[in-house]
C-alpha positions in Angstrom: 123.4 44.8 -39.7 122.8 42.5 -36.8 120.6 43.6 -33.9 122.1 41.0 -31.5 124.0 42.6 -28.7 127.2 41.3 -27.1 126.4 40.3 -23.5 127.5 42.9 -20.9 130.1 42.2 -18.3 127.6 41.3 -15.6 125.9 38.7 -17.8 129.2 37.2 -18.8 130.2 36.8 -15.1 126.8 35.3 -14.3 127.1 32.7 -17.2 130.7 31.9 -16.1 129.6 31.4 -12.4 126.8 29.2 -13.5 129.1 27.0 -15.7 131.6 26.8 -12.8 128.9 25.7 -10.5 127.7 23.0 -12.9 131.3 21.8 -13.3 132.0 21.8 -9.6 128.7 20.1 -8.6 129.9 16.5 -9.2 133.0 17.2 -7.0 130.9 18.7 -4.2 128.4 15.8 -4.3 131.3 13.3 -4.1 132.6 14.7 -0.8 131.6 12.8 2.4 129.3 14.4 4.9 131.9 14.1 7.5 135.3 15.6 7.9 138.6 13.9 8.4 141.4 14.7 10.9 145.1 14.0 10.4 147.6 13.7 13.2 151.1 12.1 13.3 150.7 10.0 10.2 147.1 8.9 10.9 143.9 10.1 9.3 140.5 9.4 10.8 137.1 10.1 9.2 133.8 9.3 10.9 131.3 7.7 8.6 127.5 8.3 8.7 125.8 5.6 10.8 124.0 2.8 8.9 121.2 0.3 9.7 122.9 -3.0 10.5 119.9 -5.4 10.8 118.2 -6.9 13.8 119.4 -8.6 17.0 116.6 -10.2 19.1 114.1 -8.0 17.3 115.9 -4.8 18.1 117.3 -2.6 15.3 121.1 -2.4 15.1 123.1 0.6 14.0 126.7 0.5 12.8 129.0 3.4 13.6 132.1 3.2 11.5 135.3 5.1 11.2 137.7 5.1 8.2 141.3 4.9 9.5 144.6 5.3 7.5 147.9 5.2 9.4 151.6 4.9 8.7 153.4 1.9 10.3 154.8 1.9 13.8 151.9 3.6 15.5 149.1 2.6 17.9 145.9 4.6 17.5 143.1 5.0 20.0 139.7 6.1 18.6 137.0 7.4 20.8 133.4 7.3 19.4 130.6 9.1 21.1 127.1 8.3 19.9 124.5 11.0 20.1 120.7 11.1 19.3 120.1 14.5 17.8 117.1 16.6 18.9 115.7 19.9 17.5 116.3 23.0 19.5 115.5 23.9 22.2 115.7 20.2 23.3 119.3 19.1 24.1 120.8 16.1 22.2 120.7 12.8 24.0 124.1 11.2 24.9 123.9 7.5 24.0 127.4 6.0 24.7 131.1 6.5 24.4 133.5 3.7 23.4 137.3 3.8 23.0 139.1 1.2 21.0 142.8 1.0 20.2 144.9 -1.1 17.9 148.5 -1.1 16.5 148.9 -0.3 12.8 151.4 -3.2 12.2 154.5 -3.2 10.0 152.6 -2.2 6.8 150.5 0.5 8.4 146.7 0.4 8.3 143.9 1.4 6.0 140.8 0.0 7.6 137.2 0.6 8.5 136.6 0.0 12.2 133.4 0.4 14.1 130.9 -0.6 16.7 127.4 -2.0 16.3 124.8 -1.0 18.9 121.1 -1.2 19.6 119.2 1.8 18.1 118.4 4.0 21.1 114.8 4.7 22.0 114.8 8.3 23.2 111.5 9.7 21.8 108.2 8.9 20.3 109.2 9.4 16.6 112.2 8.5 14.5 115.7 8.6 16.0 118.4 10.8 14.5 121.8 9.3 15.4 125.3 10.5 14.7 128.7 10.1 16.2 131.5 12.4 17.2 135.0 10.9 16.8 138.4 11.9 18.1 141.7 10.0 18.4 145.2 10.0 19.6 148.4 8.4 18.3 151.2 6.7 20.1 154.6 6.3 18.4 155.5 2.7 19.1 159.3 3.3 18.9 159.3 6.1 21.5 156.1 5.5 23.5 155.2 9.2 23.0 151.5 9.7 22.9 149.7 12.7 21.3 146.9 14.7 22.9 143.4 13.9 21.7 142.3 15.6 18.5 139.2 17.7 18.3 135.9 15.9 17.7 134.7 15.4 14.2 131.0 14.7 13.6 129.6 12.2 11.2 126.5 12.6 9.1 123.2 11.8 10.7 121.1 8.7 10.2 117.3 9.1 10.6 115.6 5.8 11.3 112.2 4.8 12.7 112.3 3.0 16.1 
């Protein structure tokens, strides 16, 4: 006669949850740190800023946006760059830039962005991110959407 017991229902649920977590981990890790917004056939996703080299001895940061759009649209993307500070200090506004472009007859799947000097807002490392929103104009009708809500990117921490 065996003395081994069959696991109880709580233990079976715990094992199942652990296995599900292990199976889901690669999917969760593959997701980007930023969210995407879709509007009128266009999808925009802010990317985490990246170090982009030096210009005149000053560090450069690239703030990119992934854009996918159906044909026949013009998209305007507003990028607002912010230097993040820990509470209770407010975040520091760095800049806002709006760029627009038509999608062309085949639509668009592109990465667009701006490269700017790393801001110098504090004694230590800078923590920069961007908030992105956009609006879409239907080229055939001229109708323009309202701006979407802002979507934040991930944060780049970089020594100044």
